N, C-alpha and C positions, 0 to 999 in steps of 0.2 A: 039483844045485841049479839049475845054469844050464839044463839041459834042461827041468826042471819049469816054470820061468818062461816059457820060449818057448811052451810048450803053452797056457798060460792066456791069453797075449796073442793067439794066433790065435783062440781061442774068443770073445774079446771083440770082435774085429773081425768075426767072422762074425755075432755077435748084433747088433752095430751096423748091419751091412749089411742084415741081415734087417729090422731095425726101420725103417730108412730106406726100404727097398723097400715095406713095408706102408704107410708114411706116404704115399709117392708114389702107390701104387695107390688109397689112400683119398682122397687129394686129387683125383686124376683122376676118381674116381667121384663125389665131391662136386661137382666142376665140372660134370660132365655131368648130375648130378641137378639142380643149380641151373638149368642151361640148359634142361633138360627142363621143369622147373617154370615157368620164365619163358615158354617156348614154349606150354605148356599154358594158362597164364594169358592169354597174348596171344590164343590161338585161342578161348578161352572169351569174351573181351571182343569179339572180332570177330563171333562168333556172336550175341551179344546185340545189337550194333549192326546186324547184318544183319536181325534180326527187327524192330528198331525202324525201320530204313529201309524195310522192306517195308510196315509198318503206316502209315508216313508217306506213302508213295507211294499207298496205298489211300485214305487220308484226302484227299489232293490230288485223286485221281480223283473221289471222291464230291463234294467241294466244287465242282469244275469242272462236273460234271454238273448240280448244283443251280443253279449260276449260269446255265448254258445254258438251263435250263427257264424262267428269268425273262427273260433278254435275248437269248438265242440268238446271242450274240456268239462269234466264233472266235478272239479274241485270247488270248494265253497267260495262264494263271492262276499266280500266284507266291505262295507262302506260306512262313512260317517258324514252327517250333514248337520252343521251347527251343534246342538246339544244332543242330537239323536244318533243312533247307530243301527245298522241292519246287518244281518247275515243271511245269505241265501244258500240253501242246500239243494243238491240234485240227487234224487234217490232213484237209481236205475231199476226199472221194472216193478217198483212198488210204490204205495202211497205213504202218507205220513203216519198211518197206523200199522205200517209194515205188512200190509196186505198186498198180495200179488195183483198187478194190473193185468188187463185183458190181453195185452200184446207185449212181447219182449222189447219192441222198439219204442215203447212208451217209458217216460220217466216223470217223476213228480218234481216240480219246481216249488220249493217251500221257502217263503221269505218271512223272517221274524224281525220286527222293528221294535225299538225300545227308546222312549223318551222319559227321563226321570224314572218313576216307578210304573209307568204305563207301558204295556207290551201288547202288540197286536200281531197276528199271523195271517198270512194269505197264502194260497197255493193254487196251482193249476197243473194239469197233466199235459205233457208235450210229446208229440210224435217226432222222432228223429228225421222223418221224411215228410214231404208235402201231403196234403189232403187226398190227392189222387191215388195214393198208395193204400188208402183205406179199402179200395175195391180189389177184388181178385183180378179184374181186368178193367182198365180205363182206356177207352179209345176216343181220341180227340178228333178223328176224321179230318185232320188238317185244318181244324178251326171252322169247318163248315158243316151244314146238315144236308148236303145235296146228295149224299149216297147213304146206303144202308149197311148195317152189319149183316153180311150174307155169307161169310166164309168161316163161320164158327159153329156149323151144325154138327160136325163130327166131334168125337171125343166126349168128355164129361167135364162140366164146370161146376164147382162148388164154391158158393160165395156170391156176393153182390157184384153186379156188372153195371158200368156206366158207359153209354155211347152217345156221342154228339151226332144225332141223326136217328133214323128209324132202326129198330131191331127186328129183322125178319123172323118169321115163324121158325121155331126149332133152333134158332141161334140164341146166343146169350146164355144165361145161367140155367143149369138144370136143378140146382138146389140152392136157391138164393133169390134175391130181388133184382129184377132188371130195371134200370133207370135209363130213360132216353130223353134227349132234349126236346123231342117233338111229341112225346107221349105215345107214339106208335110202337107197339111191341114192349112197352115198359112204362113205368111210373114217371111222371114229370117231376123233376126237382126244381123247386121255385128259384133257388140260387144255384146256378150251375157251378160245380167244382172246377176251378181253373186248371189248365194244363200247366205243369210246373215250369218255371223259368230256370234253365240250367246255366250256371256260371262256369264258363270254360277257362277262366283266367289261370287257375292253378295248374291245370293240365297243359295249357298252352305254354306257360312259363317253363315247365319241365321239358316239354318237347323241344322248345327253342334252345334249351341248355345243352342238348345233345351235340350241337354244332361245336360248342366250346369245351365240353367236358366228356369227350368220348372215352369212357373208362376202359373199353375193350380194345383200344388201338392207340398206340403211342407213336408219334412222329418226331422228327428231328428238325428243330429250327436252327438253321446254320448261322444266321445272323452275320453273314460275311465270312464265316470260317469254311473249312472244306474237309473232305475225306481223301486220304491217299491210300492206294492199293499197290502192293509190291508187284514187280514183274512176275509173271507166272505163265506156265505153258497153257493153262486154261484160257488165257486172255490174249497175251501179246507175244509170247514166245512161239516160234514155229509159224506154220501157215494155217489160216482160218478162212474157209470158204463160206461158212454160215455163222450168223451171230444175231441175237436179239437182245437189245437193251431196253428195259422198261422201268419206269418209276412214276410215282405220284409226286406232284409239286404244287406249291401254292406260293406265288410271288407276291411280295409286299407291294412293289411298285414296278411295273413293267416298263415305264417310260422314264428311266433315270438319265437317258442320254448316252448310255454306254451299254455294251453287251453284258449279259449275265450267263455264265456257263453253267449248265446243269451237269454235263458229263463230257469227258474227253479222254481218249486213249491214243497213244502214238505221238508223232511229231509232225513236222511240216512235210515229210515225204510220204508217210503212210499213216492212216488213222481214221477215226470216227469221232463225231461230236454231236451234241445237242445243246442248243443255246437259245436264249431270248435276245433278239436283235435290239438295237437302240431304239427302233421305232415301235417295239412292243410285239412284233411278230415272232412266232416260234420257228426255228430252223433246225434241221437235222441233215447231216452230210457225211461223206466219206471220200477217200482218195487213196491211191497207190501209184504214185507218179513215176516209179522206177520200173518194176518188172512188167506190169500190164499196161503202163502208160495211161492209167486212169487219173486224169489230171484234177479231178474233183467235181462233184455234183452235190447240190443241196436242194432239199425240199423245204418249202416254207408254207405256213398257213396263208390262206387267201387274203384275209383282212387282219388288222391289228385287234379287231374286236373279238377274235376267237379266244384270246387269253384275257381273263378277267382278274383284276387285282383282288387278293384275299379269297379267292375261290380255288378249290382243289381241282386239278386237271391230271389226266393220265396220258403219258406219251410213250410210244413204243417205236423204236427204230430197228428195222429188220434188214439184214444183209443175206442175200442168197446168190453168191457170185461164183465165178469160175476163173480159170487162169487168164482169160481175156475179158475185155469189157463187153458186157451184154446189156441189152435193154431190160428194164424192169428188175434190176438186181437189188436196188435199194428202195425200201418202202417206209413210209412214216404214217402212224395212226395217232389221232388225238381223241381222247375220251372214247376209244373203241371204234372210231370211224376213220375210214381211209382218208388221208390228206392227198397223197400223190405217190407216184413211183418215178424213179430216174434210173439211168444206166449205172453200171458199176462192175466191179470184179472182186475177187477174193483179196484178202490182205496177207501179205508176206510178213515176216517177223518185223515188229515195230517197237523195239525197246526204247521207251522214253518215259512218258508219264501216264498214269491212270488216275484221274482226278474226278471227284464228285463235288460240284459246287465251285470249281475254279478252273481257269485255263492255266495249264502248265507251260505248254509251248505247242500250240495247235494251229490249224489253218481254218480260217473263216471263209465265207463266200467271197468276201472282198480281197482275199489274199492271205498270206501267212502272217502270223503274229508272233514275233520272236520274244515278246515280253510275256510276263506272267501276270495274271490278275483276272479281270472280268469276273469278279466274284458274284455269286448268286445270293440275293437277299430274300429269304423266304424259308419255307419248310419243305421237306421231302419225306417220302415214306415208300415202303415196299420196293426197294431198289433190287433189280434182278438182272443178272447176265446169264444168257443161255447160249450154248454152242450149237444151236439149231435155229433154223428159220421158222419161227412160230407162225401159225396160220392166223388169219384174221378172226376165225371162229374161236380159237384158243385164247387169243388175246382178249377178245370181248367177254368170253366166258369166265376167265380166271382173274381179270384185273380187279374185280371187286371182292376177291376172297383172299384169305391167307393161304399160303402154300404149306404143304407138309414138310418140305425140305428134301424129300427123297425123289422128286420128279426127275425123269430121264433128261439128261443134258443140261440140267440146272447147275451152273458152275459157281455162281456167287449170289447170295441172298441176304440182304440186310432188312430185317423187319423192325428193328429198333425197339422191340418190346422190353428188352433188358437194359435199355438206355445206354447202348454202345453200338459200335459198328462191327460187331463180330458176325462172321459168316455163319448162318444157321442152316445152310443146306448140308445134307448128309450123303448126297450121291457121289461127290468128288472131294478132293482135298480142299482144305479151307483156304479162303482168300480174305482174311480179316482185314478190315480197314482201320486206319489210324485217323482219329479226329484231331485237327490241328490245334484246338484250344479248348479249355474248359468253359469258355464264354458262351458256348451253345446252350440251348434250352430244349426241354422236352415238352411237347404240346400234344393236343388231341389230333388224331390222324383223320384221314379221309373216310368216306362212308363205305366201309368194307362189310361184307357178309360174314357173320360170326356163327360158329357151331360149337355148342357144348354137348358132349356126348359121354354118358356113363361117368359122370362126375358130380361132386357137390358144388353148388353155387351158393356161397355164403355171402348174402347181401350185406350183412353187418360188417364185413371187412372193407367195404367201399366207403368213401367219404359220404357222410350223412346217410349211410345205408342205401345209397342209390347207385345202381348200375346203369350208366348211360351208354347207349350204343347208337352210333351213326351209321346205320346200314341194316340189312335184313338179318334176322337171328333165328337159329334153329336150336331148340333145347330138347334133347332126346334122352330119355331114361336117366334123368338127373334128379337129385334132391335139391330143391330150392329152399335155402335156409333163411328165415326171416327173423324179425320183421324187416321190411325194406321195400324197395321199388325197382322194377325193371322198366326203363324208359327207352323206347326204340323209335328212331327216326327211319322207319321202314316197316317190313312185315315181321311179325312175331309168330313163330310156330312152336307149340309145346306138345310133345307127343311121347309115345312109347313108355307109358307108366312113370312119367315124371311126377313127382309128389312134392307137397309142401311140408316143411318141417320148421321147428322153432329153435332158436339158439338159447332160449332160457325158458323159465316156467311162466312167463308173462303171456298175455294175450298176443297172438301172432296175426299181423295184418300185412298182406302183400298186395302191391299194385302191379298190374300188367298194363302199361300205357304204350300205345303204338300209333304211329302216324298213318300206317296203311292197314293191311289185313291182319286180323288176329285170329289164329286157328288153334284151338285146344282140342285134341283128339286122343282117344285110346289111352286114357288115364283112369286110375281107380278113383282117387279123391283129389279134388282141388279145394283146399281148406278142410277143416275137420268139424267145425260146428259154427254156430252163429256168433261166437266170440272169437273164433280163429278163422278168418274169412279172407276172401280175395275181392279186390275191386278191379274189374277188367274193363278197359276203356279203349275204343278204337274209333278213328275218324273214317275208316273205310268199312270193309266187310268183316263180319264176325261169324265164325263157324265153331260150334260146340257139338262134338259128336262122340258117342261112346264113352261118356264120363259117368261113372257109377254115382258119384255125389259131388256136386259143386255147391259150395257155400259162399254167399256174398252178394255182390251187386255187379250186374252187367250193364255197361253204358255204351249204347250203339249210336254213333253219330254219323255213320256212313250210309251207303245205299241199301244194305240188306243185313239181316241177322237170321241165321239158320241154326236151329237146334234139333238134334236127332239122337234118339237112343240115349238120353241123358236125364238125370234127375237133378233139378236145381232147387236149393233151399235159399230163398232170399228174394231179390227184386231184379226186374229187368226194366230199365228206362231206355226208350228207343225213340230216336228221331228219324229212323230209317223208314223209307216208304214200304219196305217189305220185311215182314216178320213171318218166317215159315216155321211152323212147329210140326215136325215130321214124326214118324212112328216111334212109339215107346218114349215119348217125351213127357216128363212129369214136372210141373212147376208148382212148388209149395211156397207160396208167398204172394207176389203181386207183379203184374205186367202193366206198365204205363206206356202207351204208344201215342205218338203224335198223329199216327194214321190209324191202322187197324191191325188185325192179325189174320193169318191164314192157318187154320187147323186142318192138316192134310191127311190125318189118319184117325181111325176110331180108337186107337190105343192112347191118344193124347189125353192128358188129365191136367186140369188147372184147379187148384184148391187154395183158398185164402189161408195164409199161414203167417208165422212170425218172421220178422225181419231183424237184422242186426241193429244195434244202437248206434254204431259208427262213432264211438267215443274217440275223440282226438284225431278224427280222420276227416280230411277235406273231400267231400263227395260232390260239390257243386250244386247241392240241393238244400233248400232252407227247411228248418223244422216247422211244425204246425201245432198250434194250441188246440187241443180237443175241445169242441164246443160243450158247454155245460159243466166243465171240470173246475171252474173257478169257485173258490170257497174262502170265506173270511171266518176267522175264529180267534 
């Protein structure tokens, strides 16, 4: 019995031990299974965040590139989406490893995104100008392949060339690869690089603003007020056989139903006047009803359409009389063109009123007007009285220019530049005017030709550092201090060792923007390097001649661009049908032409070189991502 019991107890212990062992093994397995499951879940979550972080980094990259297209700024771009955030850095001329890129106009766009503890980075390299500028010369051949590159056999070209069409023998690159759309004379590119689309909006807006913001010329908006001039021997005391009155005017509304007086001197017996009639026609007249029996004659424009509301016009009334009434003694010109002539005589003393912008007590074509009024509502500028009968040639030649003030027989001259009616002529005694009220305003004047000679032009002193000029401009032997812009609604000529300077230690960028011809000649340097450069834009002809060094970008939108005896560091973008490169012309950078080029001398040299980055500058051209530069890490 006892032996039997001992045997059963041992079996129980063995069973219990076995059961416990299985439990421990299962527990250990369960522990490792749970751990494996947690690790797998964690790895799966990390993988999801990794994908999201990569997408976020790409979104930041795209966002920053779009911002750069708008403002070309290189400041960091920071964004946050849900639980993730990104920061995009722009690294000028270097990569993420601080290694120098192959071109100065390249920069690295590096985007870093982070979600929880997962971080991803992506980057690409961007050119500040389109793909076409990768070539030393890009010729679009006006978008067709019907003609060949046949005008580039002279000179020497270093770098790759692309031409849409055939490249004739001995044309194209001398030290580089020729690419042609046809394969004739060069290698075919499977995907043709497009001709850049130029956005004119920024330049158009600046040129349009010259009409309203003519920084170089101030005019007086009378707003129903007037200027009085005291009696003086220069004007109405004594006898005067010859006289010229001229001024610029811009009427708000010519059809008010009443007359608007621009100028009058004298009274109902003797005098001269210029006024806009109630029907909108311009009148100029004179009379001397006592001594010479000149009862009064008026000249008027043929149609009421000759005067346009809100537009500047120039009028000149010329008297060339004698003691008796003679034919063709009184003449009127509008905008430099003859309106008509009538009979007249000299004027004897006519002490009464001398008014600008108001009738004091004058005589109109319909008879005398003993009342005062007939105010002019609009603006005036460049008011001049001469005691000489100015010729039609002199009127036409000088109406668009400021006077020096010392011209012979100039007796009264209001240019309004100092925002008053002081006489600025120096030839004779002063005939200062008195403005009737402070309610007048000072506005931009008409399109006058401006000359800057032997002086500093500090662009930073103008509003927004922009000098607006509505007219032709000559800048001769001047220092142009930037950064800033010169915007000209006319021709712009820069010559005689004019130079670019900076007002501070920052990078200096200056724009020359003109509606008509841009001429830059006989200067040592325009710009100083690829960080301190000029952007030159013209809608008409461009001429660059005898410039030691020009740094920047030339944008030719007109009929032709001619460069001679000059060295250009940078880029030339041209929509001109003619680009003439004459003797001793060196281009170190890139030429992109809608058409072709004419190399006219063996001394011409083209070499692919660096371009500016154009940071914070609107140049009308979009950036370009360098193929193969995208990297994830």
